[in-house]
N, CA, C and O of each residue as an XYZ file, in Angstrom:
652
protein
N      -9.446     26.757     10.204
C      -8.559     26.012     11.120
C      -8.328     26.846     12.329
O      -8.408     28.074     12.350
N      -8.028     26.057     13.361
C      -7.801     26.746     14.619
C      -6.809     27.930     14.528
O      -5.765     27.855     13.880
N      -7.189     29.006     15.201
C      -6.315     30.235     15.097
C      -4.860     30.058     15.402
O      -4.535     29.481     16.440
N      -4.022     30.485     14.622
C      -2.525     30.263     14.915
C      -1.882     28.987     14.369
O      -0.675     28.779     14.494
N      -2.734     28.116     13.746
C      -2.171     26.840     13.280
C      -1.531     27.083     11.877
O      -1.893     28.031     11.181
N      -0.643     26.267     11.511
C      -0.027     26.299     10.177
C       0.321     24.917      9.838
O       0.441     24.029     10.682
N       0.487     24.754      8.509
C       0.926     23.467      7.959
C       2.300     23.600      7.446
O       2.585     24.550      6.718
N       3.170     22.712      7.776
C       4.679     22.760      7.418
C       4.958     21.339      6.802
O       4.203     20.391      7.019
N       6.008     21.252      6.075
C       6.410     19.958      5.594
C       7.339     19.288      6.643
O       7.845     19.957      7.544
N       7.559     17.920      6.507
C       8.344     17.193      7.431
C       9.715     17.657      7.396
O      10.471     17.358      8.320
N      10.156     18.441      6.306
C      11.449     18.937      6.121
C      11.741     20.073      7.033
O      12.881     20.369      7.392
N      10.558     20.754      7.424
C      10.852     21.950      8.161
C      10.506     21.757      9.783
O      10.269     22.711     10.525
N      10.518     20.413     10.192
C      10.302     20.137     11.603
C      11.421     19.279     12.073
O      11.967     18.487     11.304
N      11.771     19.411     13.289
C      12.801     18.479     13.828
C      12.349     17.023     13.842
O      11.236     16.694     14.252
N      13.275     16.146     13.366
C      13.017     14.781     13.195
C      12.516     14.101     14.496
O      11.649     13.227     14.488
N      13.111     14.555     15.585
C      12.691     13.924     16.896
C      11.246     14.329     17.310
O      10.480     13.506     17.812
N      10.899     15.634     17.081
C       9.578     16.028     17.393
C       8.548     15.352     16.480
O       7.466     14.982     16.935
N       8.884     15.188     15.185
C       7.929     14.474     14.305
C       7.843     12.985     14.659
O       6.787     12.375     14.493
N       8.966     12.381     15.155
C       8.809     11.050     15.601
C       7.899     10.762     16.845
O       7.134      9.806     16.978
N       8.125     11.739     17.692
C       7.249     11.675     18.973
C       5.821     11.822     18.534
O       5.029     11.016     19.023
N       5.366     12.704     17.703
C       4.082     12.758     17.356
C       3.592     11.591     16.506
O       2.417     11.231     16.580
N       4.468     10.993     15.700
C       4.063      9.820     15.020
C       3.727      8.651     15.937
O       2.776      7.906     15.700
N       4.558      8.503     17.030
C       4.307      7.459     18.008
C       2.974      7.713     18.646
O       2.258      6.755     18.938
N       2.573      9.032     18.894
C       1.255      9.151     19.369
C       0.078      8.875     18.449
O      -0.990      8.472     18.909
N       0.271      9.098     17.109
C      -0.601      8.873     16.058
C      -0.854      7.469     15.700
O      -1.980      6.985     15.593
N       0.313      6.807     15.510
C       0.233      5.519     14.855
C       0.779      4.397     15.607
O       1.351      4.733     16.643
N       0.751      3.143     15.349
C       1.326      2.033     16.093
C       2.754      2.158     16.034
O       3.312      2.843     15.178
N       3.385      1.488     16.957
C       4.887      1.584     17.060
C       5.519      1.098     15.731
O       6.468      1.702     15.230
N       4.978      0.004     15.177
C       5.472     -0.511     13.862
C       5.359      0.620     12.706
O       6.294      0.902     11.956
N       4.151      1.193     12.673
C       3.935      2.194     11.513
C       4.834      3.388     11.837
O       5.540      3.862     10.947
N       4.838      3.903     13.096
C       5.639      5.035     13.359
C       7.182      4.766     13.073
O       7.898      5.654     12.612
N       7.635      3.545     13.359
C       8.992      3.236     13.150
C       9.185      3.209     11.560
O      10.208      3.695     11.078
N       8.284      2.689     10.819
C       8.415      2.539      9.465
C       8.468      3.923      8.895
O       9.338      4.174      8.060
N       7.577      4.885      9.287
C       7.699      6.272      8.709
C       8.886      6.965      9.094
O       9.419      7.756      8.316
N       9.392      6.706     10.357
C      10.658      7.389     10.786
C      11.764      6.923      9.828
O      12.504      7.751      9.297
N      11.878      5.663      9.612
C      12.870      5.083      8.729
C      12.734      5.278      7.199
O      13.701      5.474      6.463
N      11.553      5.213      6.821
C      11.299      5.100      5.331
C      10.243      6.168      4.825
O       9.848      6.123      3.659
N       9.793      7.122      5.706
C       8.789      7.922      5.318
C       9.222      8.848      4.105
O       8.453      9.137      3.188
N      10.416      9.242      4.188
C      10.921     10.216      3.094
C      10.971      9.411      1.725
O      10.604      9.946      0.679
N      11.400      8.217      1.769
C      11.473      7.377      0.541
C      10.078      7.025      0.130
O       9.804      7.176     -1.061
N       9.136      6.569      0.960
C       7.876      6.181      0.719
C       7.098      7.304     -0.011
O       6.361      7.041     -0.961
N       7.280      8.565      0.456
C       6.496      9.620      0.006
C       7.288     10.489     -1.169
O       6.897     11.574     -1.600
N       8.354      9.859     -1.548
C       9.133     10.575     -2.536
C       9.667     12.058     -2.032
O       9.711     13.066     -2.738
N      10.015     11.968     -0.811
C      10.577     13.290     -0.263
C       9.698     13.786      0.850
O       8.469     13.710      0.832
N      10.432     14.306      1.835
C       9.682     14.922      3.122
C       8.979     16.128      2.689
O       8.265     16.677      3.528
N       9.067     16.657      1.458
C       8.164     17.763      1.136
C       6.710     17.244      0.799
O       5.780     18.025      0.598
N       6.594     16.007      0.756
C       5.156     15.329      0.465
C       4.575     14.880      1.814
O       3.532     14.228      1.861
N       5.265     15.239      2.915
C       4.706     14.762      4.223
C       4.415     16.068      5.006
O       5.275     16.949      5.016
N       3.258     16.228      5.653
C       2.850     17.470      6.239
C       2.418     17.343      7.784
O       1.749     16.406      8.219
N       2.864     18.347      8.495
C       2.339     18.416      9.969
C       1.707     19.696     10.126
O       2.107     20.743      9.618
N       0.636     19.544     10.903
C      -0.142     20.804     11.391
C       0.360     21.060     12.714
O       0.367     20.202     13.596
N       0.843     22.408     12.878
C       1.337     22.868     14.132
C       0.270     23.984     14.656
O      -0.299     24.759     13.887
N       0.083     23.963     15.994
C      -0.774     24.894     16.682
C       0.066     26.169     16.923
O       1.226     26.284     16.526
N      -0.624     27.132     17.616
C       0.125     28.411     17.912
C       1.436     28.247     18.777
O       2.337     29.085     18.759
N       1.463     27.115     19.523
C       2.639     26.918     20.342
C       3.703     25.967     19.634
O       4.628     25.457     20.266
N       3.505     25.775     18.312
C       4.296     24.873     17.536
C       4.204     23.392     17.944
O       5.098     22.593     17.663
N       3.157     23.078     18.575
C       2.933     21.730     18.929
C       2.179     20.957     17.745
O       1.287     21.491     17.086
N       2.607     19.707     17.551
C       1.890     18.884     16.363
C       0.481     18.650     16.697
O       0.184     18.233     17.816
N      -0.404     18.890     15.805
C      -1.719     18.653     16.052
C      -2.435     17.887     14.901
O      -3.631     17.609     14.986
N      -1.667     17.549     13.814
C      -2.071     16.821     12.680
C      -0.967     16.390     11.895
O       0.156     16.889     11.959
N      -1.344     15.350     11.070
C      -0.382     14.860     10.037
C      -1.182     14.263      8.780
O      -2.278     13.716      8.898
N      -0.508     14.431      7.569
C      -0.968     13.833      6.479
C       0.139     13.776      5.464
O       1.052     14.599      5.536
N       0.117     12.839      4.501
C       1.074     12.694      3.473
C       0.529     12.400      2.157
O      -0.656     12.086      2.048
N       1.333     12.480      1.104
C       0.875     12.086     -0.109
C       2.076     11.502     -1.031
O       3.248     11.736     -0.739
N       1.751     10.812     -2.037
C       2.804     10.330     -2.940
C       2.415     10.843     -4.243
O       1.337     10.559     -4.764
N       3.368     11.666     -4.817
C       3.174     12.023     -6.273
C       3.229     10.911     -7.170
O       4.160     10.107     -7.146
N       2.199     10.834     -8.012
C       2.204      9.732     -9.107
C       1.688     10.370    -10.371
O       1.346     11.550    -10.442
N       1.656      9.493    -11.375
C       1.070      9.824    -12.624
C       0.017      8.646    -12.920
O       0.217      7.454    -12.684
N      -1.163      9.216    -13.492
C      -2.191      8.181    -13.818
C      -2.440      8.421    -15.365
O      -2.543      9.545    -15.857
N      -2.520      7.306    -16.030
C      -2.732      7.423    -17.437
C      -4.267      7.000    -17.709
O      -4.778      5.935    -17.362
N      -4.836      7.958    -18.337
C      -6.332      7.734    -18.616
C      -6.455      7.833    -20.154
O      -6.493      8.950    -20.669
N      -6.519      6.726    -20.902
C      -6.506      6.603    -22.396
C      -5.040      7.026    -22.727
O      -4.067      6.451    -22.239
N      -4.961      8.026    -23.552
C      -3.692      8.482    -24.115
C      -3.058      9.528    -23.258
O      -1.916      9.899    -23.533
N      -3.716     10.044    -22.224
C      -3.263     11.091    -21.546
C      -2.747     10.682    -20.081
O      -3.270      9.791    -19.411
N      -1.633     11.469    -19.670
C      -1.096     11.158    -18.425
C      -1.355     12.398    -17.577
O      -1.139     13.520    -18.034
N      -1.817     12.200    -16.344
C      -2.148     13.332    -15.457
C      -1.348     13.217    -14.122
O      -1.153     12.135    -13.567
N      -0.928     14.339    -13.681
C      -0.295     14.327    -12.251
C      -1.337     14.018    -11.212
O      -2.467     14.505    -11.270
N      -0.952     13.222    -10.284
C      -1.969     12.897     -9.257
C      -1.187     12.708     -7.925
O       0.042     12.672     -7.860
N      -2.018     12.592     -6.893
C      -1.478     12.414     -5.451
C      -2.216     11.231     -4.790
O      -3.446     11.235     -4.741
N      -1.562     10.327     -4.336
C      -2.100      9.314     -3.498
C      -2.062      9.756     -2.074
O      -0.994      9.676     -1.466
N      -3.157     10.227     -1.474
C      -3.243     10.865     -0.282
C      -3.486      9.781      0.801
O      -4.304      8.872      0.658
N      -2.731      9.949      1.864
C      -2.661      8.885      2.941
C      -2.283      9.337      4.335
O      -1.779     10.446      4.513
N      -2.520      8.492      5.326
C      -1.990      8.768      6.711
C      -2.455     10.028      7.305
O      -1.710     10.667      8.049
N      -3.723     10.450      7.001
C      -4.227     11.566      7.673
C      -4.608     11.201      9.094
O      -5.316     10.227      9.349
N      -4.097     12.044     10.037
C      -4.415     11.798     11.441
C      -4.525     13.064     12.195
O      -3.643     13.911     12.051
N      -5.558     13.279     13.011
C      -5.699     14.387     13.873
C      -6.054     13.746     15.241
O      -7.043     13.015     15.296
N      -5.357     13.963     16.272
C      -5.552     13.399     17.634
C      -6.956     13.839     18.092
O      -7.379     14.951     17.775
N      -7.655     13.015     18.804
C      -9.098     13.330     19.230
C      -9.087     14.619     19.968
O     -10.090     15.317     19.815
N      -8.214     15.034     20.683
C      -8.416     16.412     21.430
C      -8.212     17.563     20.560
O      -8.433     18.688     21.009
N      -7.787     17.388     19.283
C      -7.748     18.498     18.256
C      -8.710     18.460     17.191
O      -8.615     19.258     16.258
N      -9.731     17.511     17.250
C     -10.719     17.385     16.228
C     -11.787     18.414     16.488
O     -12.014     18.903     17.595
N     -12.480     18.724     15.274
C     -13.510     19.674     15.422
C     -13.056     21.147     15.502
O     -13.794     22.040     15.916
N     -11.801     21.336     15.079
C     -11.276     22.791     15.045
C     -10.836     23.259     13.741
O     -10.084     24.225     13.609
N     -11.335     22.531     12.714
C     -10.999     22.917     11.344
C      -9.731     22.392     10.793
O      -9.389     22.714      9.656
N      -9.049     21.646     11.485
C      -7.691     20.962     10.909
C      -7.975     20.159      9.696
O      -7.300     20.309      8.678
N      -8.980     19.288      9.775
C      -9.325     18.490      8.619
C      -9.535     19.479      7.403
O      -8.930     19.299      6.346
N     -10.269     20.358      7.557
C     -10.656     21.240      6.423
C      -9.365     21.883      5.862
O      -9.268     22.007      4.641
N      -8.408     22.282      6.643
C      -7.172     22.858      6.243
C      -6.383     21.914      5.513
O      -5.820     22.259      4.474
N      -6.290     20.730      5.975
C      -5.514     19.641      5.187
C      -6.085     19.225      3.896
O      -5.385     18.894      2.939
N      -7.515     19.252      3.887
C      -8.219     19.043      2.597
C      -7.757     20.196      1.618
O      -7.327     19.889      0.506
N      -7.830     21.400      1.977
C      -7.496     22.542      1.154
C      -5.978     22.327      0.583
O      -5.672     22.379     -0.608
N      -5.128     22.087      1.629
C      -3.759     21.808      1.246
C      -3.520     20.797      0.207
O      -2.747     20.972     -0.735
N      -4.226     19.705      0.415
C      -4.114     18.499     -0.387
C      -4.679     18.762     -1.833
O      -4.106     18.308     -2.824
N      -5.765     19.474     -1.908
C      -6.465     19.810     -3.140
C      -5.585     20.695     -4.035
O      -5.688     20.649     -5.261
N      -4.715     21.505     -3.400
C      -3.814     22.398     -4.228
C      -2.569     21.691     -4.738
O      -1.758     22.315     -5.424
N      -2.383     20.383     -4.423
C      -1.130     19.729     -4.805
C      -1.202     19.109     -6.154
O      -0.138     18.844     -6.713
N      -2.342     18.842     -6.750
C      -2.343     18.130     -8.105
C      -3.763     18.112     -8.511
O      -4.649     18.504     -7.751
N      -4.004     17.640     -9.756
C      -5.256     17.670    -10.348
C      -6.107     16.491     -9.923
O      -7.332     16.607     -9.949
N      -5.564     15.428     -9.556
C      -6.326     14.244     -9.030
C      -5.771     13.821     -7.782
O      -4.564     13.932     -7.568
N      -6.635     13.302     -6.868
C      -6.322     12.783     -5.621
C      -7.081     11.404     -5.454
O      -8.228     11.191     -5.848
N      -6.321     10.577     -4.858
C      -6.964      9.216     -4.517
C      -6.471      8.654     -3.257
O      -5.411      9.064     -2.785
N      -7.152      7.763     -2.689
C      -6.593      7.109     -1.483
C      -7.575      5.895     -1.216
O      -8.545      5.668     -1.939
N      -7.256      5.190     -0.188
C      -7.993      3.925      0.035
C      -8.513      4.047      1.589
O      -8.002      3.406      2.507
N      -9.509      4.884      1.732
C      -9.969      5.073      3.205
C     -10.601      3.881      3.832
O     -11.243      3.061      3.176
N     -10.398      3.798      5.175
C     -11.263      2.922      5.945
C     -12.654      3.474      6.109
O     -12.963      4.502      5.506
N     -13.518      2.845      6.895
C     -14.831      3.338      6.907
C     -15.024      4.643      7.577
O     -15.864      5.456      7.193
N     -14.161      4.851      8.679
C     -14.249      6.120      9.352
C     -13.656      7.206      8.417
O     -14.260      8.270      8.284
N     -12.621      6.995      7.838
C     -12.019      8.025      7.013
C     -12.950      8.428      5.831
O     -13.075      9.594      5.458
N     -13.577      7.392      5.286
C     -14.523      7.582      4.169
C     -15.607      8.506      4.614
O     -15.935      9.443      3.886
N     -16.203      8.292      5.806
C     -17.144      9.139      6.356
C     -16.718     10.543      6.518
O     -17.508     11.439      6.221
N     -15.546     10.812      6.960
C     -14.891     12.015      7.153
C     -14.666     12.856      5.739
O     -14.851     14.064      5.592
N     -14.223     11.914      4.746
C     -13.943     12.527      3.428
C     -15.334     12.958      2.864
O     -15.446     14.087      2.387
N     -16.377     12.122      2.899
C     -17.587     12.532      2.359
C     -18.069     13.913      3.005
O     -18.494     14.828      2.299
N     -17.981     13.991      4.262
C     -18.331     15.195      4.931
C     -17.672     16.534      4.388
O     -18.228     17.631      4.413
N     -16.415     16.279      3.900
C     -15.665     17.372      3.432
C     -15.688     17.518      1.931
O     -14.883     18.249      1.353
N     -16.613     16.819      1.301
C     -16.897     16.980     -0.111
C     -16.096     16.083     -1.106
O     -16.147     16.233     -2.327
N     -15.366     15.155     -0.479
C     -14.697     14.151     -1.394
C     -15.573     13.109     -2.001
O     -16.559     12.761     -1.352
N     -15.346     12.577     -3.140
C     -16.134     11.485     -3.737
C     -15.525     10.220     -3.171
O     -14.317     10.020     -3.299
N     -16.309      9.361     -2.552
C     -15.822      8.157     -2.117
C     -16.764      7.039     -2.774
O     -17.993      7.042     -2.703
N     -16.017      6.131     -3.392
C     -16.763      5.044     -4.147
C     -16.792      3.689     -3.117
O     -15.871      3.225     -2.445
N     -18.117      3.259     -3.241
C     -18.465      2.131     -2.404
C     -18.438      0.845     -3.227
O     -18.637     -0.248     -2.698
N     -18.196      0.988     -4.497
C     -18.479     -0.315     -5.413
C     -17.153     -0.947     -5.782
O     -17.058     -1.778     -6.685
N     -16.135     -0.525     -5.054
C     -14.849     -1.262     -5.272
C     -14.679     -2.406     -4.340
O     -15.147     -2.373     -3.202
N     -13.970     -3.485     -4.843
C     -13.829     -4.676     -3.963
C     -12.294     -4.953     -3.860
O     -11.514     -4.696     -4.776
N     -11.957     -5.463     -2.746
C     -10.640     -5.916     -2.369
C     -10.622     -7.344     -2.720
O     -11.453     -8.113     -2.238
N      -9.701     -7.735     -3.546
C      -9.599     -9.205     -3.985
C      -8.340     -9.863     -3.339
O      -7.245     -9.322     -3.187
N      -8.694    -11.108     -2.994
C      -7.577    -11.865     -2.297
C      -6.374    -12.000     -3.271
O      -5.254    -11.848     -2.783
N      -6.488    -12.270     -4.593
C      -5.639    -12.572     -5.585
C      -6.007    -11.586     -6.795
O      -6.765    -12.011     -7.667
N      -5.558    -10.443     -6.867
C      -6.124     -9.517     -7.949
C      -5.505     -9.956     -9.267
O      -6.138     -9.640    -10.274
N      -4.357    -10.642     -9.430
C      -3.786    -11.032    -10.684
C      -4.487    -12.416    -11.176
O      -4.888    -13.214    -10.328
N      -4.612    -12.657    -12.440
C      -4.967    -13.955    -12.921
C      -3.563    -14.692    -13.104
O      -2.917    -14.538    -14.141
N      -3.153    -15.434    -12.143
C      -1.918    -16.042    -12.028
C      -1.741    -17.057    -13.192
O      -0.625    -17.245    -13.677
N      -2.842    -17.708    -13.636
C      -2.746    -18.634    -14.691
C      -2.494    -18.034    -16.048
O      -2.297    -18.766    -17.018
N      -2.495    -16.626    -16.152
C      -2.259    -15.962    -17.393
C      -0.787    -15.342    -17.419
O      -0.451    -14.594    -18.337
N      -0.015    -15.645    -16.490
C       1.494    -15.199    -16.466
C       2.217    -16.276    -17.045
O       2.280    -17.335    -16.420
N       2.841    -16.143    -18.287
C       3.336    -17.222    -19.082
C       4.532    -18.010    -18.344
O       4.623    -19.237    -18.388
N       5.420    -17.194    -17.675
C       6.695    -17.846    -17.095
C       6.216    -18.667    -15.823
O       7.068    -19.366    -15.274
N       4.999    -18.647    -15.335
C       4.700    -19.506    -14.178
C       4.000    -20.817    -14.527
O       3.618    -21.586    -13.646
N       3.850    -21.042    -15.749
C       3.327    -22.345    -16.269
C       4.025    -23.534    -15.766
O       3.347    -24.539    -15.558
N       5.334    -23.558    -15.533
C       6.018    -24.816    -15.245
C       6.291    -24.914    -13.696
O       7.160    -25.683    -13.285
N       5.627    -24.216    -12.927
C       5.842    -24.280    -11.536
C       5.329    -25.619    -10.990
O       4.334    -26.129    -11.506
N       5.902    -26.154    -10.066
C       5.564    -27.483     -9.477
C       5.040    -27.315     -7.990
O       5.248    -26.280     -7.358
N       4.411    -28.297     -7.520
C       4.040    -28.259     -5.995
C       2.860    -27.381     -5.858
O       2.084    -27.189     -6.794
N       2.715    -26.794     -4.567
C       1.516    -26.036     -4.166
C       1.496    -24.780     -5.000
O       0.392    -24.349     -5.335
N       2.608    -24.128     -5.381
C       2.626    -22.982     -6.240
C       2.165    -23.330     -7.645
O       1.400    -22.573     -8.243
N       2.601    -24.428     -8.169
C       2.038    -24.777     -9.445
C       0.591    -25.094     -9.430
O      -0.083    -24.782    -10.412
N       0.008    -25.725     -8.343
C      -1.502    -25.929     -8.206
C      -2.142    -24.608     -8.331
O      -3.044    -24.495     -9.161
N      -1.771    -23.521     -7.567
C      -2.394    -22.227     -7.530
C      -2.368    -21.586     -8.889
O      -3.251    -20.782     -9.189
N      -1.402    -21.896     -9.731
C      -1.369    -21.174    -11.021
C      -2.405    -21.761    -12.009
O      -2.804    -21.125    -12.984
N      -2.811    -22.994    -11.704
C      -3.814    -23.755    -12.540
C      -5.263    -23.450    -12.236
O      -6.134    -23.808    -13.028
N      -5.570    -22.777    -11.076
C      -6.858    -22.489    -10.653
C      -7.425    -21.249    -11.285
O      -6.751    -20.224    -11.386
N      -8.768    -21.350    -11.746
C      -9.453    -20.192    -12.225
C     -10.090    -19.432    -11.060
O     -10.969    -19.930    -10.356
N      -9.605    -18.213    -10.896
C     -10.283    -17.450     -9.745
C     -11.199    -16.425    -10.388
O     -11.871    -15.670     -9.685
């Protein structure tokens, strides 16, 4: 990582400074959401991270949500990793590598839903990215939810369709 940089939690940084950086990184809508609900969404500001340079300016951000994943009869701690962002002027300085190392120390399993650019970056840094998963318009089989059998109108119509 760039000399003098460090990773701190959102609890350790002034809210106004974090909000200014979020507005630079994300759309107004997303930055407002993270300002208002980021602590709740990530189950605490200790699960939101900011990379600071030697002048204590924000140069990166990422977050995770602690979860549990059940595989068979076993339950494993896991992290849903999200919202990684490094502004273009700070890329290529090892910040991504530092965020990867920090993320990998947080739990035994990590997962996320990267876009195409993020998937390329994750592969470069040794993460396994699956290409065989599909996004479905309606992931539930609505016609198999018993209490929806009696719906009328357009909603009733959609409960009868085999998807």
